[in-house]
C-alpha positions as YAML, in Angstrom:
chain: A
units: angstrom
residues:
- id: 1
  name: MET
  ca: [-11.19, 18.35, 32.06]
- id: 2
  name: PRO
  ca: [-14.05, 20.72, 31.12]
- id: 3
  name: THR
  ca: [-17.22, 19.20, 29.64]
- id: 4
  name: ALA
  ca: [-19.94, 20.42, 27.33]
- id: 5
  name: ARG
  ca: [-22.09, 20.99, 30.41]
- id: 6
  name: ASP
  ca: [-19.40, 23.39, 31.81]
- id: 7
  name: VAL
  ca: [-19.32, 25.33, 28.51]
- id: 8
  name: ALA
  ca: [-23.12, 25.56, 28.45]
- id: 9
  name: LYS
  ca: [-23.22, 26.88, 32.04]
- id: 10
  name: LEU
  ca: [-20.56, 29.55, 31.36]
- id: 11
  name: ALA
  ca: [-22.18, 30.56, 28.06]
- id: 12
  name: GLY
  ca: [-25.69, 30.59, 29.55]
- id: 13
  name: THR
  ca: [-27.00, 28.09, 27.01]
- id: 14
  name: SER
  ca: [-28.20, 24.53, 26.98]
- id: 15
  name: ASN
  ca: [-26.00, 21.41, 26.34]
- id: 16
  name: ALA
  ca: [-27.87, 20.98, 23.07]
- id: 17
  name: VAL
  ca: [-26.81, 24.42, 21.83]
- id: 18
  name: VAL
  ca: [-23.16, 23.57, 22.57]
- id: 19
  name: SER
  ca: [-23.57, 20.37, 20.58]
- id: 20
  name: TYR
  ca: [-25.17, 22.26, 17.64]
- id: 21
  name: VAL
  ca: [-22.25, 24.67, 17.55]
- id: 22
  name: PHE
  ca: [-19.49, 22.01, 17.50]
- id: 23
  name: ASN
  ca: [-21.36, 19.67, 15.21]
- id: 24
  name: ASN
  ca: [-22.61, 22.35, 12.80]
- id: 25
  name: GLY
  ca: [-26.22, 21.34, 13.41]
- id: 26
  name: PRO
  ca: [-28.61, 19.72, 13.09]
- id: 27
  name: ARG
  ca: [-30.34, 22.90, 14.27]
- id: 28
  name: ALA
  ca: [-29.33, 26.49, 13.57]
- id: 29
  name: VAL
  ca: [-27.78, 28.60, 16.36]
- id: 30
  name: SER
  ca: [-27.97, 32.40, 16.53]
- id: 31
  name: ALA
  ca: [-24.78, 34.35, 15.98]
- id: 32
  name: ASP
  ca: [-24.89, 35.65, 19.56]
- id: 33
  name: ALA
  ca: [-25.27, 32.16, 21.09]
- id: 34
  name: ARG
  ca: [-22.54, 30.74, 18.89]
- id: 35
  name: GLU
  ca: [-20.15, 33.50, 19.91]
- id: 36
  name: ARG
  ca: [-20.87, 32.95, 23.65]
- id: 37
  name: VAL
  ca: [-20.31, 29.18, 23.26]
- id: 38
  name: LEU
  ca: [-17.05, 29.61, 21.41]
- id: 39
  name: ARG
  ca: [-15.82, 32.24, 23.89]
- id: 40
  name: ALA
  ca: [-16.68, 29.98, 26.80]
- id: 41
  name: ALA
  ca: [-14.95, 26.98, 25.14]
- id: 42
  name: LYS
  ca: [-11.83, 29.01, 24.61]
- id: 43
  name: GLU
  ca: [-11.85, 30.27, 28.20]
- id: 44
  name: LEU
  ca: [-12.25, 26.73, 29.58]
- id: 45
  name: ASP
  ca: [-9.89, 25.19, 26.97]
- id: 46
  name: TYR
  ca: [-12.69, 22.82, 26.04]
- id: 47
  name: LYS
  ca: [-11.97, 20.14, 23.45]
- id: 48
  name: PRO
  ca: [-15.02, 18.32, 22.05]
- id: 49
  name: ASN
  ca: [-14.91, 14.55, 22.06]
- id: 50
  name: ALA
  ca: [-13.87, 13.64, 18.54]
- id: 51
  name: LEU
  ca: [-15.33, 10.09, 18.69]
- id: 52
  name: ALA
  ca: [-18.66, 11.27, 20.11]
- id: 53
  name: ARG
  ca: [-18.89, 13.91, 17.37]
- id: 54
  name: ALA
  ca: [-18.08, 11.32, 14.70]
- id: 55
  name: LEU
  ca: [-20.54, 8.79, 15.96]
- id: 56
  name: SER
  ca: [-23.30, 11.37, 16.21]
- id: 57
  name: ALA
  ca: [-22.74, 11.99, 12.48]
- id: 58
  name: GLY
  ca: [-22.66, 8.24, 11.76]
- id: 59
  name: LYS
  ca: [-18.96, 8.31, 10.87]
- id: 60
  name: THR
  ca: [-15.79, 7.61, 12.82]
- id: 61
  name: ARG
  ca: [-13.57, 9.49, 10.32]
- id: 62
  name: SER
  ca: [-11.18, 6.59, 10.36]
- id: 63
  name: ILE
  ca: [-9.74, 4.41, 7.60]
- id: 64
  name: GLY
  ca: [-8.35, 0.93, 8.11]
- id: 65
  name: LEU
  ca: [-5.21, -0.13, 6.30]
- id: 66
  name: ILE
  ca: [-4.07, -3.76, 5.94]
- id: 67
  name: VAL
  ca: [-0.58, -4.55, 4.64]
- id: 68
  name: PRO
  ca: [1.28, -7.85, 4.46]
- id: 69
  name: ASP
  ca: [4.37, -6.73, 6.35]
- id: 70
  name: ILE
  ca: [4.81, -3.24, 7.86]
- id: 71
  name: ALA
  ca: [8.56, -3.94, 8.26]
- id: 72
  name: ASN
  ca: [8.89, -4.05, 4.47]
- id: 73
  name: PRO
  ca: [10.14, -0.56, 3.45]
- id: 74
  name: PHE
  ca: [7.68, -0.31, 0.55]
- id: 75
  name: PHE
  ca: [4.66, -0.86, 2.83]
- id: 76
  name: ALA
  ca: [6.14, 1.45, 5.48]
- id: 77
  name: GLU
  ca: [6.48, 4.21, 2.85]
- id: 78
  name: LEU
  ca: [2.99, 3.48, 1.59]
- id: 79
  name: ALA
  ca: [1.52, 3.64, 5.10]
- id: 80
  name: ARG
  ca: [3.23, 7.00, 5.74]
- id: 81
  name: ALA
  ca: [1.91, 8.44, 2.50]
- id: 82
  name: LEU
  ca: [-1.61, 7.20, 3.34]
- id: 83
  name: GLU
  ca: [-1.39, 8.55, 6.85]
- id: 84
  name: VAL
  ca: [-0.48, 12.02, 5.59]
- id: 85
  name: ALA
  ca: [-3.24, 11.90, 2.97]
- id: 86
  name: ALA
  ca: [-5.78, 10.82, 5.57]
- id: 87
  name: ALA
  ca: [-4.69, 13.54, 8.03]
- id: 88
  name: ASN
  ca: [-5.07, 16.15, 5.28]
- id: 89
  name: ARG
  ca: [-8.71, 15.09, 5.04]
- id: 90
  name: ASP
  ca: [-9.18, 15.12, 8.83]
- id: 91
  name: HIS
  ca: [-9.22, 11.30, 9.05]
- id: 92
  name: LEU
  ca: [-7.25, 8.87, 11.17]
- id: 93
  name: LEU
  ca: [-5.46, 5.90, 9.56]
- id: 94
  name: LEU
  ca: [-5.42, 2.69, 11.56]
- id: 95
  name: ILE
  ca: [-2.78, 0.17, 10.41]
- id: 96
  name: GLY
  ca: [-3.10, -3.60, 10.62]
- id: 97
  name: ASP
  ca: [-0.18, -5.91, 9.74]
- id: 98
  name: SER
  ca: [-1.29, -9.36, 8.43]
- id: 99
  name: ALA
  ca: [2.34, -10.59, 8.94]
- id: 100
  name: THR
  ca: [2.04, -12.62, 5.67]
- id: 101
  name: VAL
  ca: [-0.56, -14.87, 7.35]
- id: 102
  name: GLN
  ca: [-3.83, -15.36, 5.41]
- id: 103
  name: ASN
  ca: [-5.95, -15.96, 8.47]
- id: 104
  name: GLN
  ca: [-4.54, -12.80, 10.11]
- id: 105
  name: GLU
  ca: [-5.65, -10.77, 7.09]
- id: 106
  name: HIS
  ca: [-9.17, -12.11, 7.48]
- id: 107
  name: ARG
  ca: [-9.18, -11.39, 11.22]
- id: 108
  name: LEU
  ca: [-7.97, -7.80, 10.63]
- id: 109
  name: ILE
  ca: [-10.83, -7.15, 8.18]
- id: 110
  name: GLU
  ca: [-13.33, -8.36, 10.83]
- id: 111
  name: SER
  ca: [-11.54, -6.37, 13.55]
- id: 112
  name: PHE
  ca: [-11.75, -3.13, 11.53]
- id: 113
  name: ILE
  ca: [-15.43, -3.79, 10.93]
- id: 114
  name: GLU
  ca: [-15.98, -4.21, 14.71]
- id: 115
  name: ARG
  ca: [-14.15, -0.94, 15.36]
- id: 116
  name: GLN
  ca: [-16.49, 0.80, 12.87]
- id: 117
  name: VAL
  ca: [-13.90, 2.26, 10.50]
- id: 118
  name: ASP
  ca: [-15.58, 4.12, 7.65]
- id: 119
  name: SER
  ca: [-13.61, 2.35, 4.96]
- id: 120
  name: LEU
  ca: [-10.74, -0.03, 4.19]
- id: 121
  name: ILE
  ca: [-7.55, 0.14, 2.16]
- id: 122
  name: LEU
  ca: [-6.21, -3.33, 1.41]
- id: 123
  name: VAL
  ca: [-2.91, -4.70, 0.21]
- id: 124
  name: SER
  ca: [-3.79, -8.37, 0.24]
- id: 125
  name: LEU
  ca: [-1.56, -11.42, 0.41]
- id: 126
  name: LEU
  ca: [-3.77, -13.14, -2.14]
- id: 127
  name: ASP
  ca: [-4.48, -12.68, -5.83]
- id: 128
  name: GLU
  ca: [-8.20, -13.25, -4.97]
- id: 129
  name: PRO
  ca: [-8.79, -11.88, -1.44]
- id: 130
  name: ASN
  ca: [-11.93, -12.73, 0.52]
- id: 131
  name: LEU
  ca: [-13.80, -9.47, 0.79]
- id: 132
  name: ASN
  ca: [-17.12, -11.01, 1.81]
- id: 133
  name: PRO
  ca: [-17.04, -9.69, 5.44]
- id: 134
  name: ALA
  ca: [-16.47, -6.14, 4.19]
- id: 135
  name: HIS
  ca: [-19.31, -6.41, 1.66]
- id: 136
  name: ALA
  ca: [-21.63, -7.78, 4.32]
- id: 137
  name: ALA
  ca: [-20.85, -4.77, 6.51]
- id: 138
  name: ASN
  ca: [-21.27, -2.32, 3.57]
- id: 139
  name: LEU
  ca: [-17.65, -1.28, 4.15]
- id: 140
  name: PRO
  ca: [-16.07, 0.45, 1.07]
- id: 141
  name: VAL
  ca: [-12.80, -1.15, 0.00]
- id: 142
  name: VAL
  ca: [-9.97, 0.16, -2.16]
- id: 143
  name: ALA
  ca: [-7.32, -2.41, -3.05]
- id: 144
  name: LEU
  ca: [-3.84, -1.18, -4.01]
- id: 145
  name: HIS
  ca: [-3.17, -4.02, -6.42]
- id: 146
  name: PRO
  ca: [-4.96, -5.66, -9.35]
- id: 147
  name: LEU
  ca: [-8.34, -7.26, -8.71]
- id: 148
  name: SER
  ca: [-10.26, -9.60, -10.97]
- id: 149
  name: SER
  ca: [-13.52, -8.32, -12.55]
- id: 150
  name: GLY
  ca: [-15.45, -10.48, -10.13]
- id: 151
  name: GLN
  ca: [-14.19, -8.55, -7.06]
- id: 152
  name: HIS
  ca: [-16.64, -5.88, -5.91]
- id: 153
  name: ALA
  ca: [-14.09, -3.28, -4.88]
- id: 154
  name: SER
  ca: [-12.14, -0.37, -6.36]
- id: 155
  name: SER
  ca: [-8.48, -0.85, -7.18]
- id: 156
  name: LEU
  ca: [-5.54, 1.47, -7.71]
- id: 157
  name: THR
  ca: [-2.36, -0.02, -9.12]
- id: 158
  name: ILE
  ca: [0.37, 0.05, -11.69]
- id: 159
  name: ASP
  ca: [0.27, -2.39, -14.57]
- id: 160
  name: TYR
  ca: [2.42, -5.18, -13.10]
- id: 161
  name: GLU
  ca: [2.58, -7.02, -16.38]
- id: 162
  name: GLN
  ca: [3.91, -4.00, -18.26]
- id: 163
  name: ALA
  ca: [6.32, -3.19, -15.39]
- id: 164
  name: ALA
  ca: [7.72, -6.72, -15.59]
- id: 165
  name: TYR
  ca: [8.01, -6.38, -19.37]
- id: 166
  name: VAL
  ca: [9.85, -3.03, -19.15]
- id: 167
  name: ALA
  ca: [12.20, -4.23, -16.42]
- id: 168
  name: THR
  ca: [13.01, -7.54, -18.15]
- id: 169
  name: ARG
  ca: [13.32, -5.86, -21.55]
- id: 170
  name: HIS
  ca: [15.93, -3.56, -20.01]
- id: 171
  name: LEU
  ca: [17.98, -6.61, -19.12]
- id: 172
  name: VAL
  ca: [17.54, -8.01, -22.65]
- id: 173
  name: ASP
  ca: [18.61, -4.68, -24.17]
- id: 174
  name: GLU
  ca: [21.70, -4.62, -21.93]
- id: 175
  name: GLY
  ca: [22.76, -7.82, -23.67]
- id: 176
  name: TYR
  ca: [22.52, -10.39, -20.83]
- id: 177
  name: ASP
  ca: [22.30, -13.90, -22.32]
- id: 178
  name: SER
  ca: [20.50, -15.59, -19.45]
- id: 179
  name: ILE
  ca: [17.81, -13.96, -17.34]
- id: 180
  name: GLY
  ca: [15.96, -15.28, -14.27]
- id: 181
  name: LEU
  ca: [12.60, -14.35, -12.80]
- id: 182
  name: LEU
  ca: [12.42, -14.26, -9.01]
- id: 183
  name: ASN
  ca: [8.64, -14.20, -8.43]
- id: 184
  name: ALA
  ca: [6.52, -14.32, -5.28]
- id: 185
  name: PRO
  ca: [4.64, -17.49, -4.14]
- id: 186
  name: VAL
  ca: [2.17, -18.76, -6.68]
- id: 187
  name: ASP
  ca: [-1.07, -17.40, -5.17]
- id: 188
  name: SER
  ca: [0.35, -14.00, -4.25]
- id: 189
  name: VAL
  ca: [-0.76, -10.68, -5.66]
- id: 190
  name: GLY
  ca: [0.73, -9.93, -9.04]
- id: 191
  name: THR
  ca: [2.52, -13.26, -9.65]
- id: 192
  name: ARG
  ca: [0.56, -14.01, -12.84]
- id: 193
  name: GLN
  ca: [1.13, -10.50, -14.20]
- id: 194
  name: HIS
  ca: [4.84, -10.55, -13.44]
- id: 195
  name: SER
  ca: [5.21, -13.92, -15.05]
- id: 196
  name: SER
  ca: [3.33, -12.88, -18.16]
- id: 197
  name: GLY
  ca: [5.30, -9.66, -18.60]
- id: 198
  name: PHE
  ca: [8.56, -11.48, -18.13]
- id: 199
  name: ALA
  ca: [7.60, -14.09, -20.73]
- id: 200
  name: ARG
  ca: [6.60, -11.39, -23.22]
- id: 201
  name: ALA
  ca: [9.91, -9.59, -22.82]
- id: 202
  name: VAL
  ca: [12.08, -12.62, -23.57]
- id: 203
  name: ALA
  ca: [9.83, -14.14, -26.30]
- id: 204
  name: GLY
  ca: [11.66, -14.41, -29.61]
- id: 205
  name: THR
  ca: [15.05, -13.67, -28.10]
- id: 206
  name: PRO
  ca: [17.99, -16.11, -27.71]
- id: 207
  name: VAL
  ca: [18.05, -15.42, -23.99]
- id: 208
  name: ALA
  ca: [18.15, -18.46, -21.72]
- id: 209
  name: VAL
  ca: [15.41, -18.31, -19.06]
- id: 210
  name: SER
  ca: [15.04, -19.71, -15.56]
- id: 211
  name: ARG
  ca: [12.49, -19.07, -12.79]
- id: 212
  name: ARG
  ca: [12.30, -19.29, -9.06]
- id: 213
  name: ALA
  ca: [9.83, -18.15, -6.38]
- id: 214
  name: SER
  ca: [10.60, -16.90, -2.89]
- id: 215
  name: PRO
  ca: [8.81, -15.29, 0.09]
- id: 216
  name: ILE
  ca: [8.59, -11.48, -0.08]
- id: 217
  name: SER
  ca: [11.50, -11.01, 2.31]
- id: 218
  name: ARG
  ca: [15.22, -10.45, 2.08]
- id: 219
  name: ALA
  ca: [16.01, -13.64, 4.01]
- id: 220
  name: GLY
  ca: [13.67, -15.77, 1.91]
- id: 221
  name: ALA
  ca: [14.95, -14.38, -1.37]
- id: 222
  name: ALA
  ca: [18.61, -14.67, -0.26]
- id: 223
  name: GLU
  ca: [18.12, -18.39, 0.58]
- id: 224
  name: VAL
  ca: [16.44, -19.21, -2.71]
- id: 225
  name: THR
  ca: [18.93, -17.19, -4.73]
- id: 226
  name: MET
  ca: [21.97, -18.70, -3.03]
- id: 227
  name: GLU
  ca: [20.90, -22.16, -4.25]
- id: 228
  name: TRP
  ca: [19.92, -20.80, -7.69]
- id: 229
  name: LEU
  ca: [23.22, -19.10, -8.40]
- id: 230
  name: GLN
  ca: [25.07, -22.36, -7.72]
- id: 231
  name: ALA
  ca: [22.75, -24.42, -9.94]
- id: 232
  name: GLN
  ca: [23.17, -25.32, -13.63]
- id: 233
  name: ASP
  ca: [20.53, -22.77, -14.67]
- id: 234
  name: ALA
  ca: [22.15, -19.91, -12.76]
- id: 235
  name: PRO
  ca: [21.18, -16.70, -14.59]
- id: 236
  name: ARG
  ca: [23.47, -13.81, -15.62]
- id: 237
  name: ALA
  ca: [20.71, -11.36, -14.61]
- id: 238
  name: ILE
  ca: [17.74, -11.47, -12.30]
- id: 239
  name: TYR
  ca: [14.40, -9.66, -12.38]
- id: 240
  name: ALA
  ca: [13.05, -9.65, -8.79]
- id: 241
  name: THR
  ca: [9.38, -8.68, -8.44]
- id: 242
  name: THR
  ca: [9.97, -6.58, -5.30]
- id: 243
  name: ASP
  ca: [12.78, -4.43, -3.92]
- id: 244
  name: GLU
  ca: [12.85, -6.61, -0.80]
- id: 245
  name: GLN
  ca: [13.58, -9.72, -2.82]
- id: 246
  name: ALA
  ca: [16.20, -7.79, -4.78]
- id: 247
  name: HIS
  ca: [18.01, -6.86, -1.57]
- id: 248
  name: GLY
  ca: [18.05, -10.58, -0.76]
- id: 249
  name: VAL
  ca: [19.52, -11.29, -4.23]
- id: 250
  name: LEU
  ca: [22.26, -8.68, -3.62]
- id: 251
  name: PHE
  ca: [23.10, -10.36, -0.31]
- id: 252
  name: ALA
  ca: [23.28, -13.78, -1.98]
- id: 253
  name: ALA
  ca: [25.65, -12.44, -4.66]
- id: 254
  name: TYR
  ca: [27.84, -10.83, -1.96]
- id: 255
  name: SER
  ca: [27.89, -14.07, 0.05]
- id: 256
  name: LEU
  ca: [29.03, -16.04, -3.03]
- id: 257
  name: GLY
  ca: [31.67, -13.48, -4.00]
- id: 258
  name: LEU
  ca: [29.85, -12.39, -7.12]
- id: 259
  name: ASP
  ca: [30.30, -8.81, -8.32]
- id: 260
  name: VAL
  ca: [27.14, -6.84, -9.19]
- id: 261
  name: PRO
  ca: [26.70, -6.01, -12.08]
- id: 262
  name: ASN
  ca: [29.82, -7.54, -13.61]
- id: 263
  name: GLN
  ca: [28.87, -11.11, -12.75]
- id: 264
  name: LEU
  ca: [25.16, -10.69, -11.86]
- id: 265
  name: ALA
  ca: [22.80, -7.94, -12.85]
- id: 266
  name: VAL
  ca: [19.70, -7.14, -10.73]
- id: 267
  name: ILE
  ca: [16.53, -5.13, -11.29]
- id: 268
  name: SER
  ca: [13.26, -5.05, -9.31]
- id: 269
  name: VAL
  ca: [9.87, -3.31, -8.71]
- id: 270
  name: ASP
  ca: [8.76, -0.84, -6.03]
- id: 271
  name: GLY
  ca: [11.22, 2.08, -6.10]
- id: 272
  name: THR
  ca: [11.64, 2.42, -2.37]
- id: 273
  name: GLU
  ca: [13.98, 5.08, -0.96]
- id: 274
  name: ALA
  ca: [16.30, 2.29, 0.23]
- id: 275
  name: SER
  ca: [16.82, 1.08, -3.34]
- id: 276
  name: ALA
  ca: [18.94, 4.14, -4.08]
- id: 277
  name: TYR
  ca: [21.29, 3.35, -1.12]
- id: 278
  name: SER
  ca: [21.96, -0.36, -1.61]
- id: 279
  name: VAL
  ca: [25.39, -1.54, -2.71]
- id: 280
  name: PRO
  ca: [25.46, -1.06, -5.62]
- id: 281
  name: PRO
  ca: [22.44, 1.19, -6.10]
- id: 282
  name: LEU
  ca: [19.47, -0.89, -7.30]
- id: 283
  name: SER
  ca: [17.73, -0.48, -10.66]
- id: 284
  name: THR
  ca: [13.98, -0.57, -10.14]
- id: 285
  name: ILE
  ca: [10.51, 0.23, -11.36]
- id: 286
  name: ARG
  ca: [9.27, 3.12, -9.17]
- id: 287
  name: GLN
  ca: [5.63, 3.11, -8.13]
- id: 288
  name: PRO
  ca: [3.88, 6.47, -7.63]
- id: 289
  name: THR
  ca: [3.19, 5.83, -3.96]
- id: 290
  name: GLN
  ca: [2.19, 9.39, -3.07]
- id: 291
  name: SER
  ca: [-0.29, 9.75, -5.97]
- id: 292
  name: ILE
  ca: [-1.85, 6.40, -5.26]
- id: 293
  name: ALA
  ca: [-2.23, 7.19, -1.51]
- id: 294
  name: GLU
  ca: [-3.84, 10.59, -2.12]
- id: 295
  name: ARG
  ca: [-6.26, 9.06, -4.66]
- id: 296
  name: ALA
  ca: [-7.16, 6.21, -2.37]
- id: 297
  name: VAL
  ca: [-8.09, 8.54, 0.52]
- id: 298
  name: ASP
  ca: [-10.00, 10.92, -1.72]
- id: 299
  name: LEU
  ca: [-12.01, 8.02, -3.15]
- id: 300
  name: LEU
  ca: [-12.96, 6.77, 0.32]
- id: 301
  name: VAL
  ca: [-13.68, 10.13, 1.92]
- id: 302
  name: ASP
  ca: [-15.66, 11.53, -1.03]
- id: 303
  name: GLY
  ca: [-16.97, 8.21, -2.27]
- id: 304
  name: ASP
  ca: [-20.57, 7.77, -3.40]
- id: 305
  name: PRO
  ca: [-21.89, 4.17, -3.00]
- id: 306
  name: GLU
  ca: [-24.20, 4.85, -5.98]
- id: 307
  name: LYS
  ca: [-21.26, 5.50, -8.33]
- id: 308
  name: PRO
  ca: [-19.47, 2.77, -10.26]
- id: 309
  name: LEU
  ca: [-16.32, 1.15, -8.77]
- id: 310
  name: VAL
  ca: [-13.00, 2.62, -9.85]
- id: 311
  name: LYS
  ca: [-10.30, 0.58, -11.55]
- id: 312
  name: GLU
  ca: [-7.33, 2.86, -12.20]
- id: 313
  name: ILE
  ca: [-3.90, 2.12, -13.60]
- id: 314
  name: PHE
  ca: [-1.08, 4.52, -12.66]
- id: 315
  name: ASP
  ca: [2.09, 5.23, -14.56]
- id: 316
  name: PHE
  ca: [5.41, 3.90, -13.28]
- id: 317
  name: GLU
  ca: [9.03, 4.94, -13.90]
- id: 318
  name: LEU
  ca: [12.05, 2.86, -14.83]
- id: 319
  name: ILE
  ca: [15.02, 3.93, -12.74]
- id: 320
  name: VAL
  ca: [18.27, 2.49, -14.13]
- id: 321
  name: ARG
  ca: [21.14, 2.39, -11.65]
- id: 322
  name: GLN
  ca: [24.45, 0.55, -11.32]
- id: 323
  name: SER
  ca: [23.02, -2.89, -10.42]
- id: 324
  name: SER
  ca: [21.80, -3.61, -13.98]
- id: 325
  name: ARG
  ca: [24.19, -1.75, -16.26]
- id: 326
  name: ALA
  ca: [26.23, -4.01, -18.50]
...
């Protein structure tokens, strides 16, 4: 494999001049010397070491992403959108899966710091994630979920409370007389907002209400819903806070011989591609994944540490399909 030294020898220049050409400085290079270096590099098929170039500039041109479960279709779609957005800005996206384990999330933050990523995109397990290691390392963080005002990081998210309100209100308007909320575990991201939006939607209505919580997985949601649908407070319709949980609800209904939507209506949040191909197709709140991904990368690549943190709320879209129609 040819080296910078080989290019310098063929071009009749020094190693430093080769470095200046491929790093655009720090010193100027004459047009003649630049042309000879580029011609020699092409002849030798020389590829400069990307890591060395990045480190010489004090940047690795890499972004760390931490998600709770990369097998979850929503996080897989999000990671793909972020990877494309990062590549469009000549950055590499490194993905860490916390596997729904709090300590693993903390270890991944420390691991990305050790590997000198330039910045971090976080989808935390917790409503109040521990960002102290990132702050201590002066690592910029963008969270893709709500953060409290005490958290020193930017956040890009939809309004989970309003999403819960819109989804639940859809069920109320369809005329279902009992509606259940299938939320995430108590300390998970968005649980308070989903609960608040649900409560606001059913307030002042004659609708009977019940609540359950399950892990953010199809299996976990199916297990909880199976018991729920056989209990005295079994609902006629369920608002699940994620598509993954909703797929578990659909499986539970199928296992119990319940027809969706004629015996159980279902709606959820995320708007993954898979939601359109469930049986029956799933009503959902669609998040603008692509727009959020592009904005997150632009914030981190172009970010100025002297500027205020960004707290942005994105619009969402209610997609009504067969699973919730009365």
